[in-house]
PQR file with spaces between the fields and no chain letter, atoms N, CA, C, O and H, PARSE charges and radii, in Angstrom:
ATOM       1  N    MET     1      22.588   40.294  228.256 -0.4000 1.5000
ATOM       2  CA   MET     1      24.435   39.901  228.612 -0.0000 2.0000
ATOM       3  C    MET     1      24.053   38.645  229.410  0.5500 1.7000
ATOM       4  O    MET     1      23.237   38.474  230.316 -0.5500 1.4000
ATOM       5  N    THR     2      24.822   37.905  228.844 -0.4000 1.5000
ATOM       6  CA   THR     2      24.679   36.420  229.900 -0.0000 2.0000
ATOM       7  C    THR     2      25.800   37.085  231.221  0.5500 1.7000
ATOM       8  O    THR     2      26.258   38.167  231.591 -0.5500 1.4000
ATOM       9  H    THR     2      25.485   38.044  228.108  0.4000 1.0000
ATOM      10  N    THR     3      25.854   35.415  231.637 -0.4000 1.5000
ATOM      11  CA   THR     3      26.273   35.591  232.564 -0.0000 2.0000
ATOM      12  C    THR     3      28.469   35.579  232.030  0.5500 1.7000
ATOM      13  O    THR     3      29.431   36.156  232.537 -0.5500 1.4000
ATOM      14  H    THR     3      25.482   34.537  231.337  0.4000 1.0000
ATOM      15  N    ARG     4      28.369   34.849  231.125 -0.4000 1.5000
ATOM      16  CA   ARG     4      29.951   35.398  231.107 -0.0000 2.0000
ATOM      17  C    ARG     4      30.255   36.498  230.294  0.5500 1.7000
ATOM      18  O    ARG     4      31.480   36.599  230.223 -0.5500 1.4000
ATOM      19  H    ARG     4      27.587   34.380  230.713  0.4000 1.0000
ATOM      20  N    GLU     5      29.628   37.446  229.589 -0.4000 1.5000
ATOM      21  CA   GLU     5      30.025   38.488  228.717 -0.0000 2.0000
ATOM      22  C    GLU     5      30.321   39.305  230.104  0.5500 1.7000
ATOM      23  O    GLU     5      31.401   39.896  230.146 -0.5500 1.4000
ATOM      24  H    GLU     5      28.633   37.363  229.647  0.4000 1.0000
ATOM      25  N    LYS     6      29.567   39.382  231.101 -0.4000 1.5000
ATOM      26  CA   LYS     6      29.370   40.545  232.247 -0.0000 2.0000
ATOM      27  C    LYS     6      30.687   40.249  232.657  0.5500 1.7000
ATOM      28  O    LYS     6      31.515   41.134  232.445 -0.5500 1.4000
ATOM      29  H    LYS     6      28.690   38.902  231.067  0.4000 1.0000
ATOM      30  N    VAL     7      31.293   38.607  233.508 -0.4000 1.5000
ATOM      31  CA   VAL     7      32.579   37.912  233.542 -0.0000 2.0000
ATOM      32  C    VAL     7      33.762   38.674  232.239  0.5500 1.7000
ATOM      33  O    VAL     7      34.804   39.166  232.673 -0.5500 1.4000
ATOM      34  H    VAL     7      30.620   37.887  233.680  0.4000 1.0000
ATOM      35  N    GLU     8      33.597   38.694  231.296 -0.4000 1.5000
ATOM      36  CA   GLU     8      34.178   38.897  230.773 -0.0000 2.0000
ATOM      37  C    GLU     8      34.642   40.328  230.579  0.5500 1.7000
ATOM      38  O    GLU     8      35.854   40.533  230.652 -0.5500 1.4000
ATOM      39  H    GLU     8      32.751   38.295  230.943  0.4000 1.0000
ATOM      40  N    LEU     9      33.737   41.448  230.315 -0.4000 1.5000
ATOM      41  CA   LEU     9      33.466   42.836  230.261 -0.0000 2.0000
ATOM      42  C    LEU     9      34.610   42.999  231.155  0.5500 1.7000
ATOM      43  O    LEU     9      35.666   43.494  230.763 -0.5500 1.4000
ATOM      44  H    LEU     9      32.753   41.282  230.256  0.4000 1.0000
ATOM      45  N    LEU    10      34.321   42.382  232.959 -0.4000 1.5000
ATOM      46  CA   LEU    10      34.507   42.619  234.423 -0.0000 2.0000
ATOM      47  C    LEU    10      36.044   42.279  234.333  0.5500 1.7000
ATOM      48  O    LEU    10      36.900   42.908  234.956 -0.5500 1.4000
ATOM      49  H    LEU    10      33.463   41.979  233.277  0.4000 1.0000
ATOM      50  N    LEU    11      36.322   41.146  233.436 -0.4000 1.5000
ATOM      51  CA   LEU    11      37.446   41.400  234.034 -0.0000 2.0000
ATOM      52  C    LEU    11      39.002   41.635  232.636  0.5500 1.7000
ATOM      53  O    LEU    11      40.199   41.353  232.700 -0.5500 1.4000
ATOM      54  H    LEU    11      35.627   40.635  232.930  0.4000 1.0000
ATOM      55  N    GLN    12      37.884   42.451  231.218 -0.4000 1.5000
ATOM      56  CA   GLN    12      38.887   43.559  230.769 -0.0000 2.0000
ATOM      57  C    GLN    12      39.216   44.598  231.602  0.5500 1.7000
ATOM      58  O    GLN    12      40.340   45.063  231.795 -0.5500 1.4000
ATOM      59  H    GLN    12      36.912   42.680  231.166  0.4000 1.0000
ATOM      60  N    GLN    13      37.719   45.082  232.295 -0.4000 1.5000
ATOM      61  CA   GLN    13      37.821   46.620  233.252 -0.0000 2.0000
ATOM      62  C    GLN    13      39.099   46.123  234.389  0.5500 1.7000
ATOM      63  O    GLN    13      39.887   46.982  234.783 -0.5500 1.4000
ATOM      64  H    GLN    13      36.806   44.705  232.139  0.4000 1.0000
ATOM      65  N    VAL    14      39.205   44.880  234.800 -0.4000 1.5000
ATOM      66  CA   VAL    14      40.357   44.921  236.271 -0.0000 2.0000
ATOM      67  C    VAL    14      41.849   45.702  235.669  0.5500 1.7000
ATOM      68  O    VAL    14      42.539   46.235  236.538 -0.5500 1.4000
ATOM      69  H    VAL    14      38.565   44.182  234.480  0.4000 1.0000
ATOM      70  N    VAL    15      42.146   45.745  234.800 -0.4000 1.5000
ATOM      71  CA   VAL    15      43.415   46.265  234.220 -0.0000 2.0000
ATOM      72  C    VAL    15      43.536   47.711  234.505  0.5500 1.7000
ATOM      73  O    VAL    15      44.640   48.179  234.783 -0.5500 1.4000
ATOM      74  H    VAL    15      41.585   45.312  234.094  0.4000 1.0000
ATOM      75  N    ASP    16      42.528   48.415  234.458 -0.4000 1.5000
ATOM      76  CA   ASP    16      42.327   49.877  234.186 -0.0000 2.0000
ATOM      77  C    ASP    16      41.896   49.868  236.265  0.5500 1.7000
ATOM      78  O    ASP    16      41.059   50.675  236.671 -0.5500 1.4000
ATOM      79  H    ASP    16      41.631   48.034  234.232  0.4000 1.0000
ATOM      80  N    LEU    17      42.396   49.165  236.991 -0.4000 1.5000
ATOM      81  CA   LEU    17      42.571   49.080  238.680 -0.0000 2.0000
ATOM      82  C    LEU    17      43.767   49.310  238.626  0.5500 1.7000
ATOM      83  O    LEU    17      44.653   48.871  237.892 -0.5500 1.4000
ATOM      84  H    LEU    17      43.075   48.509  236.662  0.4000 1.0000
ATOM      85  N    PRO    18      43.762   50.270  239.720 -0.5600 1.5000
ATOM      86  CA   PRO    18      45.631   50.494  240.369  0.2800 2.0000
ATOM      87  C    PRO    18      45.480   49.076  241.196  0.5500 1.7000
ATOM      88  O    PRO    18      44.657   48.236  241.561 -0.5500 1.4000
ATOM      89  N    ASP    19      46.799   49.405  241.220 -0.4000 1.5000
ATOM      90  CA   ASP    19      47.095   47.635  241.027 -0.0000 2.0000
ATOM      91  C    ASP    19      46.617   46.884  243.125  0.5500 1.7000
ATOM      92  O    ASP    19      46.512   45.727  243.532 -0.5500 1.4000
ATOM      93  H    ASP    19      47.467   50.087  240.923  0.4000 1.0000
ATOM      94  N    GLU    20      46.449   48.400  243.954 -0.4000 1.5000
ATOM      95  CA   GLU    20      46.205   47.677  244.949 -0.0000 2.0000
ATOM      96  C    GLU    20      44.205   47.067  244.712  0.5500 1.7000
ATOM      97  O    GLU    20      43.893   46.042  245.317 -0.5500 1.4000
ATOM      98  H    GLU    20      46.534   49.340  243.624  0.4000 1.0000
ATOM      99  N    ALA    21      43.519   47.513  244.178 -0.4000 1.5000
ATOM     100  CA   ALA    21      42.858   47.153  243.828 -0.0000 2.0000
ATOM     101  C    ALA    21      42.722   45.587  242.848  0.5500 1.7000
ATOM     102  O    ALA    21      42.152   44.500  242.931 -0.5500 1.4000
ATOM     103  H    ALA    21      43.772   48.346  243.686  0.4000 1.0000
ATOM     104  N    GLN    22      43.131   45.910  242.442 -0.4000 1.5000
ATOM     105  CA   GLN    22      44.211   44.730  241.264 -0.0000 2.0000
ATOM     106  C    GLN    22      44.579   43.362  242.189  0.5500 1.7000
ATOM     107  O    GLN    22      44.285   42.182  241.997 -0.5500 1.4000
ATOM     108  H    GLN    22      43.594   46.794  242.375  0.4000 1.0000
ATOM     109  N    THR    23      45.073   43.780  242.887 -0.4000 1.5000
ATOM     110  CA   THR    23      45.671   43.323  244.765 -0.0000 2.0000
ATOM     111  C    THR    23      44.887   42.109  244.512  0.5500 1.7000
ATOM     112  O    THR    23      45.019   40.983  244.033 -0.5500 1.4000
ATOM     113  H    THR    23      45.312   44.738  243.044  0.4000 1.0000
ATOM     114  N    GLU    24      43.954   42.914  245.094 -0.4000 1.5000
ATOM     115  CA   GLU    24      41.772   42.780  245.958 -0.0000 2.0000
ATOM     116  C    GLU    24      41.163   41.408  245.102  0.5500 1.7000
ATOM     117  O    GLU    24      40.876   40.287  245.523 -0.5500 1.4000
ATOM     118  H    GLU    24      43.847   43.829  245.483  0.4000 1.0000
ATOM     119  N    PHE    25      41.087   42.044  243.598 -0.4000 1.5000
ATOM     120  CA   PHE    25      40.519   41.516  242.835 -0.0000 2.0000
ATOM     121  C    PHE    25      41.232   39.802  242.996  0.5500 1.7000
ATOM     122  O    PHE    25      40.663   38.919  243.638 -0.5500 1.4000
ATOM     123  H    PHE    25      41.320   42.954  243.256  0.4000 1.0000
ATOM     124  N    VAL    26      42.045   39.686  242.551 -0.4000 1.5000
ATOM     125  CA   VAL    26      42.773   38.697  242.492 -0.0000 2.0000
ATOM     126  C    VAL    26      42.682   37.808  243.893  0.5500 1.7000
ATOM     127  O    VAL    26      42.195   36.682  243.794 -0.5500 1.4000
ATOM     128  H    VAL    26      42.508   40.403  242.030  0.4000 1.0000
ATOM     129  N    GLN    27      42.964   38.097  244.707 -0.4000 1.5000
ATOM     130  CA   GLN    27      42.788   37.267  246.457 -0.0000 2.0000
ATOM     131  C    GLN    27      41.659   36.547  245.937  0.5500 1.7000
ATOM     132  O    GLN    27      41.547   35.387  245.542 -0.5500 1.4000
ATOM     133  H    GLN    27      43.360   39.012  244.788  0.4000 1.0000
ATOM     134  N    SER    28      40.439   37.984  246.075 -0.4000 1.5000
ATOM     135  CA   SER    28      38.637   37.235  246.011 -0.0000 2.0000
ATOM     136  C    SER    28      38.998   36.236  245.602  0.5500 1.7000
ATOM     137  O    SER    28      39.063   35.160  246.198 -0.5500 1.4000
ATOM     138  H    SER    28      40.531   38.927  246.396  0.4000 1.0000
ATOM     139  N    LEU    29      39.395   36.589  244.067 -0.4000 1.5000
ATOM     140  CA   LEU    29      38.605   35.639  243.161 -0.0000 2.0000
ATOM     141  C    LEU    29      39.638   34.286  243.653  0.5500 1.7000
ATOM     142  O    LEU    29      38.759   33.435  243.792 -0.5500 1.4000
ATOM     143  H    LEU    29      39.342   37.462  243.583  0.4000 1.0000
ATOM     144  N    LEU    30      40.730   33.689  243.940 -0.4000 1.5000
ATOM     145  CA   LEU    30      40.702   33.118  244.369 -0.0000 2.0000
ATOM     146  C    LEU    30      40.717   32.850  245.489  0.5500 1.7000
ATOM     147  O    LEU    30      41.775   32.274  245.744 -0.5500 1.4000
ATOM     148  H    LEU    30      41.444   34.380  243.827  0.4000 1.0000
ATOM     149  N    GLU    31      39.837   32.999  246.693 -0.4000 1.5000
ATOM     150  CA   GLU    31      39.408   32.519  247.869 -0.0000 2.0000
ATOM     151  C    GLU    31      37.898   31.978  247.378  0.5500 1.7000
ATOM     152  O    GLU    31      37.611   31.048  248.131 -0.5500 1.4000
ATOM     153  H    GLU    31      38.978   33.466  246.486  0.4000 1.0000
ATOM     154  N    MET    32      36.856   32.192  246.436 -0.4000 1.5000
ATOM     155  CA   MET    32      36.038   31.827  245.371 -0.0000 2.0000
ATOM     156  C    MET    32      36.272   30.834  244.598  0.5500 1.7000
ATOM     157  O    MET    32      35.411   29.972  244.426 -0.5500 1.4000
ATOM     158  H    MET    32      37.089   32.948  245.825  0.4000 1.0000
ATOM     159  N    ARG    33      37.472   30.782  244.000 -0.4000 1.5000
ATOM     160  CA   ARG    33      37.358   29.546  243.736 -0.0000 2.0000
ATOM     161  C    ARG    33      38.021   28.240  244.781  0.5500 1.7000
ATOM     162  O    ARG    33      37.390   27.207  245.008 -0.5500 1.4000
ATOM     163  H    ARG    33      38.172   31.483  244.140  0.4000 1.0000
ATOM     164  N    ALA    34      39.080   28.464  245.212 -0.4000 1.5000
ATOM     165  CA   ALA    34      39.520   27.831  246.452 -0.0000 2.0000
ATOM     166  C    ALA    34      38.086   27.338  247.112  0.5500 1.7000
ATOM     167  O    ALA    34      38.071   26.181  247.533 -0.5500 1.4000
ATOM     168  H    ALA    34      39.592   29.303  245.028  0.4000 1.0000
ATOM     169  N    GLN    35      37.084   27.990  247.214 -0.4000 1.5000
ATOM     170  CA   GLN    35      35.528   27.673  247.947 -0.0000 2.0000
ATOM     171  C    GLN    35      35.367   26.303  247.527  0.5500 1.7000
ATOM     172  O    GLN    35      35.594   25.196  248.014 -0.5500 1.4000
ATOM     173  H    GLN    35      37.096   28.929  246.872  0.4000 1.0000
ATOM     174  N    ASP    36      34.599   27.052  245.774 -0.4000 1.5000
ATOM     175  CA   ASP    36      34.386   26.037  244.687 -0.0000 2.0000
ATOM     176  C    ASP    36      34.960   24.660  244.916  0.5500 1.7000
ATOM     177  O    ASP    36      34.317   23.643  245.177 -0.5500 1.4000
ATOM     178  H    ASP    36      34.414   27.951  245.378  0.4000 1.0000
ATOM     179  N    LEU    37      36.222   24.775  244.785 -0.4000 1.5000
ATOM     180  CA   LEU    37      37.256   22.869  245.050 -0.0000 2.0000
ATOM     181  C    LEU    37      37.144   22.829  246.382  0.5500 1.7000
ATOM     182  O    LEU    37      37.566   21.716  246.695 -0.5500 1.4000
ATOM     183  H    LEU    37      36.745   25.601  244.574  0.4000 1.0000
ATOM     184  N    GLY    38      36.724   23.572  247.628 -0.4000 1.5000
ATOM     185  CA   GLY    38      36.409   23.179  249.242 -0.0000 2.0000
ATOM     186  C    GLY    38      38.406   22.994  249.789  0.5500 1.7000
ATOM     187  O    GLY    38      39.127   22.409  250.598 -0.5500 1.4000
ATOM     188  H    GLY    38      36.381   24.476  247.374  0.4000 1.0000
ATOM     189  N    ILE    39      38.450   23.936  248.687 -0.4000 1.5000
ATOM     190  CA   ILE    39      39.840   24.002  249.736 -0.0000 2.0000
ATOM     191  C    ILE    39      39.753   24.925  250.827  0.5500 1.7000
ATOM     192  O    ILE    39      39.027   25.911  250.953 -0.5500 1.4000
ATOM     193  H    ILE    39      37.864   24.411  248.030  0.4000 1.0000
ATOM     194  N    TYR    40      40.493   24.508  251.485 -0.4000 1.5000
ATOM     195  CA   TYR    40      40.083   25.757  253.506 -0.0000 2.0000
ATOM     196  C    TYR    40      41.792   26.486  253.366  0.5500 1.7000
ATOM     197  O    TYR    40      42.850   25.872  253.506 -0.5500 1.4000
ATOM     198  H    TYR    40      41.083   23.707  251.382  0.4000 1.0000
ATOM     199  N    ARG    41      41.696   27.260  253.200 -0.4000 1.5000
ATOM     200  CA   ARG    41      43.595   28.664  253.506 -0.0000 2.0000
ATOM     201  C    ARG    41      42.983   28.480  255.047  0.5500 1.7000
ATOM     202  O    ARG    41      41.821   28.777  255.322 -0.5500 1.4000
ATOM     203  H    ARG    41      40.837   27.759  253.087  0.4000 1.0000
ATOM     204  N    LEU    42      44.031   27.893  256.106 -0.4000 1.5000
ATOM     205  CA   LEU    42      44.393   28.840  257.238 -0.0000 2.0000
ATOM     206  C    LEU    42      45.142   30.138  257.369  0.5500 1.7000
ATOM     207  O    LEU    42      46.143   30.445  256.721 -0.5500 1.4000
ATOM     208  H    LEU    42      44.976   27.652  255.882  0.4000 1.0000
ATOM     209  N    ASP    43      44.620   30.764  258.159 -0.4000 1.5000
ATOM     210  CA   ASP    43      44.845   32.438  258.523 -0.0000 2.0000
ATOM     211  C    ASP    43      46.114   31.379  259.658  0.5500 1.7000
ATOM     212  O    ASP    43      46.365   30.281  260.155 -0.5500 1.4000
ATOM     213  H    ASP    43      43.806   30.514  258.685  0.4000 1.0000
ATOM     214  N    ASP    44      46.714   33.415  259.416 -0.4000 1.5000
ATOM     215  CA   ASP    44      47.793   33.163  260.549 -0.0000 2.0000
ATOM     216  C    ASP    44      47.502   32.786  261.364  0.5500 1.7000
ATOM     217  O    ASP    44      48.151   31.769  261.608 -0.5500 1.4000
ATOM     218  H    ASP    44      46.510   34.307  259.012  0.4000 1.0000
ATOM     219  N    ASP    45      46.405   33.127  262.483 -0.4000 1.5000
ATOM     220  CA   ASP    45      46.369   32.357  263.464 -0.0000 2.0000
ATOM     221  C    ASP    45      45.864   31.477  263.669  0.5500 1.7000
ATOM     222  O    ASP    45      45.895   31.239  264.877 -0.5500 1.4000
ATOM     223  H    ASP    45      45.877   33.953  262.284  0.4000 1.0000
ATOM     224  N    GLU    46      45.125   30.451  262.872 -0.4000 1.5000
ATOM     225  CA   GLU    46      45.507   29.148  262.802 -0.0000 2.0000
ATOM     226  C    GLU    46      45.862   28.014  262.801  0.5500 1.7000
ATOM     227  O    GLU    46      45.485   26.882  263.102 -0.5500 1.4000
ATOM     228  H    GLU    46      45.100   30.644  261.891  0.4000 1.0000
ATOM     229  N    ARG    47      46.972   28.747  262.247 -0.4000 1.5000
ATOM     230  CA   ARG    47      48.279   28.200  261.237 -0.0000 2.0000
ATOM     231  C    ARG    47      49.008   27.778  262.671  0.5500 1.7000
ATOM     232  O    ARG    47      49.249   26.615  262.994 -0.5500 1.4000
ATOM     233  H    ARG    47      47.279   29.667  262.002  0.4000 1.0000
ATOM     234  N    ASP    48      49.376   29.204  263.631 -0.4000 1.5000
ATOM     235  CA   ASP    48      49.689   29.410  264.987 -0.0000 2.0000
ATOM     236  C    ASP    48      49.390   27.990  266.592  0.5500 1.7000
ATOM     237  O    ASP    48      49.949   27.375  267.500 -0.5500 1.4000
ATOM     238  H    ASP    48      49.180   30.149  263.368  0.4000 1.0000
ATOM     239  N    ALA    49      48.270   28.205  265.990 -0.4000 1.5000
ATOM     240  CA   ALA    49      47.504   27.700  267.604 -0.0000 2.0000
ATOM     241  C    ALA    49      47.547   26.233  266.858  0.5500 1.7000
ATOM     242  O    ALA    49      47.445   25.388  267.747 -0.5500 1.4000
ATOM     243  H    ALA    49      47.816   28.705  265.253  0.4000 1.0000
ATOM     244  N    LEU    50      47.704   25.355  265.054 -0.4000 1.5000
ATOM     245  CA   LEU    50      48.007   24.635  265.141 -0.0000 2.0000
ATOM     246  C    LEU    50      49.912   23.745  265.583  0.5500 1.7000
ATOM     247  O    LEU    50      50.319   22.643  265.949 -0.5500 1.4000
ATOM     248  H    LEU    50      47.788   26.042  264.332  0.4000 1.0000
ATOM     249  N    ALA    51      50.543   25.209  265.206 -0.4000 1.5000
ATOM     250  CA   ALA    51      51.327   24.806  265.862 -0.0000 2.0000
ATOM     251  C    ALA    51      51.959   24.277  266.713  0.5500 1.7000
ATOM     252  O    ALA    51      52.827   23.421  266.881 -0.5500 1.4000
ATOM     253  H    ALA    51      50.212   26.105  264.908  0.4000 1.0000
ATOM     254  N    ARG    52      50.628   25.769  267.827 -0.4000 1.5000
ATOM     255  CA   ARG    52      51.142   24.851  268.990 -0.0000 2.0000
ATOM     256  C    ARG    52      50.126   23.671  269.750  0.5500 1.7000
ATOM     257  O    ARG    52      50.106   22.963  270.756 -0.5500 1.4000
ATOM     258  H    ARG    52      49.923   26.465  267.691  0.4000 1.0000
ATOM     259  N    SER    53      49.463   23.923  268.769 -0.4000 1.5000
ATOM     260  CA   SER    53      48.704   22.051  269.716 -0.0000 2.0000
ATOM     261  C    SER    53      49.576   21.046  268.870  0.5500 1.7000
ATOM     262  O    SER    53      49.500   19.947  269.419 -0.5500 1.4000
ATOM     263  H    SER    53      49.479   24.498  267.952  0.4000 1.0000
ATOM     264  N    GLY    54      50.135   21.007  268.086 -0.4000 1.5000
ATOM     265  CA   GLY    54      51.487   19.949  267.607 -0.0000 2.0000
ATOM     266  C    GLY    54      52.639   19.397  268.688  0.5500 1.7000
ATOM     267  O    GLY    54      53.022   18.341  269.191 -0.5500 1.4000
ATOM     268  H    GLY    54      50.197   21.900  267.640  0.4000 1.0000
ATOM     269  N    GLU    55      53.066   21.484  268.709 -0.4000 1.5000
ATOM     270  CA   GLU    55      54.345   21.043  269.965 -0.0000 2.0000
ATOM     271  C    GLU    55      53.289   20.697  271.300  0.5500 1.7000
ATOM     272  O    GLU    55      53.241   21.863  271.692 -0.5500 1.4000
ATOM     273  H    GLU    55      52.756   22.342  268.301  0.4000 1.0000
ATOM     274  N    ASP    56      52.797   20.280  271.852 -0.4000 1.5000
ATOM     275  CA   ASP    56      51.335   20.495  273.015 -0.0000 2.0000
ATOM     276  C    ASP    56      51.462   18.739  273.062  0.5500 1.7000
ATOM     277  O    ASP    56      51.264   18.273  274.184 -0.5500 1.4000
ATOM     278  H    ASP    56      52.836   19.333  271.534  0.4000 1.0000
ATOM     279  N    VAL    57      51.766   17.750  271.979 -0.4000 1.5000
ATOM     280  CA   VAL    57      51.381   16.923  271.873 -0.0000 2.0000
ATOM     281  C    VAL    57      52.738   16.287  271.598  0.5500 1.7000
ATOM     282  O    VAL    57      52.686   15.064  271.728 -0.5500 1.4000
ATOM     283  H    VAL    57      51.927   18.128  271.068  0.4000 1.0000
ATOM     284  N    ARG    58      53.955   16.761  271.250 -0.4000 1.5000
ATOM     285  CA   ARG    58      54.863   16.065  271.410 -0.0000 2.0000
ATOM     286  C    ARG    58      55.520   16.297  271.780  0.5500 1.7000
ATOM     287  O    ARG    58      56.588   16.204  271.175 -0.5500 1.4000
ATOM     288  H    ARG    58      53.997   17.754  271.144  0.4000 1.0000
ATOM     289  N    ARG    59      55.464   17.012  273.632 -0.4000 1.5000
ATOM     290  CA   ARG    59      55.834   17.632  275.014 -0.0000 2.0000
ATOM     291  C    ARG    59      54.794   16.644  275.586  0.5500 1.7000
ATOM     292  O    ARG    59      55.250   16.184  276.633 -0.5500 1.4000
ATOM     293  H    ARG    59      54.596   17.088  274.123  0.4000 1.0000
ATOM     294  N    GLY    60      53.809   16.236  275.361 -0.4000 1.5000
ATOM     295  CA   GLY    60      53.109   15.365  275.379 -0.0000 2.0000
ATOM     296  C    GLY    60      51.903   16.247  277.052  0.5500 1.7000
ATOM     297  O    GLY    60      51.146   15.703  277.855 -0.5500 1.4000
ATOM     298  H    GLY    60      53.438   16.609  274.511  0.4000 1.0000
ATOM     299  N    ARG    61      52.349   17.814  276.861 -0.4000 1.5000
ATOM     300  CA   ARG    61      50.966   18.388  276.912 -0.0000 2.0000
ATOM     301  C    ARG    61      49.586   18.535  277.050  0.5500 1.7000
ATOM     302  O    ARG    61      49.073   19.654  277.075 -0.5500 1.4000
ATOM     303  H    ARG    61      52.965   18.256  276.208  0.4000 1.0000
ATOM     304  N    PHE    62      48.620   17.002  277.187 -0.4000 1.5000
ATOM     305  CA   PHE    62      47.697   16.753  277.226 -0.0000 2.0000
ATOM     306  C    PHE    62      47.186   15.354  277.990  0.5500 1.7000
ATOM     307  O    PHE    62      47.913   14.444  278.385 -0.5500 1.4000
ATOM     308  H    PHE    62      49.037   16.093  277.166  0.4000 1.0000
ATOM     309  N    ALA    63      45.370   15.463  278.111 -0.4000 1.5000
ATOM     310  CA   ALA    63      44.997   14.754  279.209 -0.0000 2.0000
ATOM     311  C    ALA    63      44.799   13.182  278.336  0.5500 1.7000
ATOM     312  O    ALA    63      44.533   12.678  277.245 -0.5500 1.4000
ATOM     313  H    ALA    63      44.779   16.203  277.790  0.4000 1.0000
ATOM     314  N    SER    64      45.206   12.860  279.953 -0.4000 1.5000
ATOM     315  CA   SER    64      44.905   11.156  279.416 -0.0000 2.0000
ATOM     316  C    SER    64      43.287   10.362  278.950  0.5500 1.7000
ATOM     317  O    SER    64      42.281   10.556  279.633 -0.5500 1.4000
ATOM     318  H    SER    64      45.422   13.269  280.839  0.4000 1.0000
ATOM     319  N    ASP    65      43.281    9.605  277.883 -0.4000 1.5000
ATOM     320  CA   ASP    65      41.507    9.334  278.882 -0.0000 2.0000
ATOM     321  C    ASP    65      41.310    9.359  280.053  0.5500 1.7000
ATOM     322  O    ASP    65      40.418   10.026  280.578 -0.5500 1.4000
ATOM     323  H    ASP    65      44.098    9.448  277.329  0.4000 1.0000
ATOM     324  N    ALA    66      41.962    8.771  280.539 -0.4000 1.5000
ATOM     325  CA   ALA    66      41.104    8.493  282.221 -0.0000 2.0000
ATOM     326  C    ALA    66      40.928    9.867  282.631  0.5500 1.7000
ATOM     327  O    ALA    66      39.844   10.061  283.182 -0.5500 1.4000
ATOM     328  H    ALA    66      42.687    8.229  280.113  0.4000 1.0000
ATOM     329  N    GLU    67      41.908   11.185  282.487 -0.4000 1.5000
ATOM     330  CA   GLU    67      41.341   12.616  282.172 -0.0000 2.0000
ATOM     331  C    GLU    67      40.774   13.009  281.760  0.5500 1.7000
ATOM     332  O    GLU    67      40.751   14.123  282.282 -0.5500 1.4000
ATOM     333  H    GLU    67      42.788   11.027  282.039  0.4000 1.0000
ATOM     334  N    VAL    68      39.745   12.970  280.645 -0.4000 1.5000
ATOM     335  CA   VAL    68      39.277   12.726  279.781 -0.0000 2.0000
ATOM     336  C    VAL    68      36.817   12.395  280.524  0.5500 1.7000
ATOM     337  O    VAL    68      35.651   12.790  280.554 -0.5500 1.4000
ATOM     338  H    VAL    68      39.764   12.064  280.221  0.4000 1.0000
ATOM     339  N    ASP    69      37.860   11.389  280.879 -0.4000 1.5000
ATOM     340  CA   ASP    69      36.312   10.651  281.172 -0.0000 2.0000
ATOM     341  C    ASP    69      35.717   11.876  282.848  0.5500 1.7000
ATOM     342  O    ASP    69      34.756   12.527  283.257 -0.5500 1.4000
ATOM     343  H    ASP    69      38.807   11.069  280.855  0.4000 1.0000
ATOM     344  N    ALA    70      37.286   11.436  283.261 -0.4000 1.5000
ATOM     345  CA   ALA    70      36.833   12.114  284.703 -0.0000 2.0000
ATOM     346  C    ALA    70      36.388   13.442  284.871  0.5500 1.7000
ATOM     347  O    ALA    70      35.649   13.913  285.735 -0.5500 1.4000
ATOM     348  H    ALA    70      38.067   10.907  282.929  0.4000 1.0000
ATOM     349  N    THR    71      37.148   14.159  283.573 -0.4000 1.5000
ATOM     350  CA   THR    71      35.805   15.703  283.927 -0.0000 2.0000
ATOM     351  C    THR    71      34.720   15.295  282.780  0.5500 1.7000
ATOM     352  O    THR    71      34.025   16.261  282.464 -0.5500 1.4000
ATOM     353  H    THR    71      37.748   13.776  282.871  0.4000 1.0000
ATOM     354  N    PHE    72      34.534   14.570  282.360 -0.4000 1.5000
ATOM     355  CA   PHE    72      32.826   13.802  281.937 -0.0000 2.0000
ATOM     356  C    PHE    72      32.159   13.347  283.037  0.5500 1.7000
ATOM     357  O    PHE    72      31.082   13.775  283.455 -0.5500 1.4000
ATOM     358  H    PHE    72      35.099   13.786  282.617  0.4000 1.0000
ATOM     359  N    ALA    73      32.729   12.595  283.430 -0.4000 1.5000
ATOM     360  CA   ALA    73      31.851   12.420  285.453 -0.0000 2.0000
ATOM     361  C    ALA    73      31.692   13.325  286.078  0.5500 1.7000
ATOM     362  O    ALA    73      30.625   13.519  286.660 -0.5500 1.4000
ATOM     363  H    ALA    73      33.603   12.247  283.091  0.4000 1.0000
ATOM     364  N    ARG    74      32.435   13.923  286.124 -0.4000 1.5000
ATOM     365  CA   ARG    74      31.971   15.299  287.233 -0.0000 2.0000
ATOM     366  C    ARG    74      31.203   16.454  286.600  0.5500 1.7000
ATOM     367  O    ARG    74      30.799   17.403  287.272 -0.5500 1.4000
ATOM     368  H    ARG    74      33.302   13.765  285.651  0.4000 1.0000
ATOM     369  N    HIS    75      30.984   16.325  285.071 -0.4000 1.5000
ATOM     370  CA   HIS    75      30.275   17.364  284.499 -0.0000 2.0000
ATOM     371  C    HIS    75      29.069   16.747  284.240  0.5500 1.7000
ATOM     372  O    HIS    75      28.339   17.243  283.381 -0.5500 1.4000
ATOM     373  H    HIS    75      31.312   15.554  284.525  0.4000 1.0000
ATOM     374  N    GLY    76      28.677   15.591  284.927 -0.4000 1.5000
ATOM     375  CA   GLY    76      27.390   14.931  283.609 -0.0000 2.0000
ATOM     376  C    GLY    76      27.528   14.490  282.837  0.5500 1.7000
ATOM     377  O    GLY    76      26.553   13.766  282.637 -0.5500 1.4000
ATOM     378  H    GLY    76      29.269   15.189  285.624  0.4000 1.0000
ATOM     379  N    ALA    77      28.654   14.350  281.636 -0.4000 1.5000
ATOM     380  CA   ALA    77      28.707   14.500  280.338 -0.0000 2.0000
ATOM     381  C    ALA    77      28.493   12.429  280.035  0.5500 1.7000
ATOM     382  O    ALA    77      28.476   11.971  278.892 -0.5500 1.4000
ATOM     383  H    ALA    77      29.446   14.938  281.798  0.4000 1.0000
């Protein structure tokens, strides 16, 4: 049996799974496909961190180039 035939057989069996298992199957397949396409999906924590970072930038809460250079100099980098 070829891989394609195995996939088709498994897909036919998915409809007999409980709804929760079907949902998990669909989510897993979508994630695999996204990885195959090179798409990265942010999780909620990552999305929140980016929102906080954006707010910091809008409010000017970041180190200046001089402050970054001074920090690197202090630590020998």
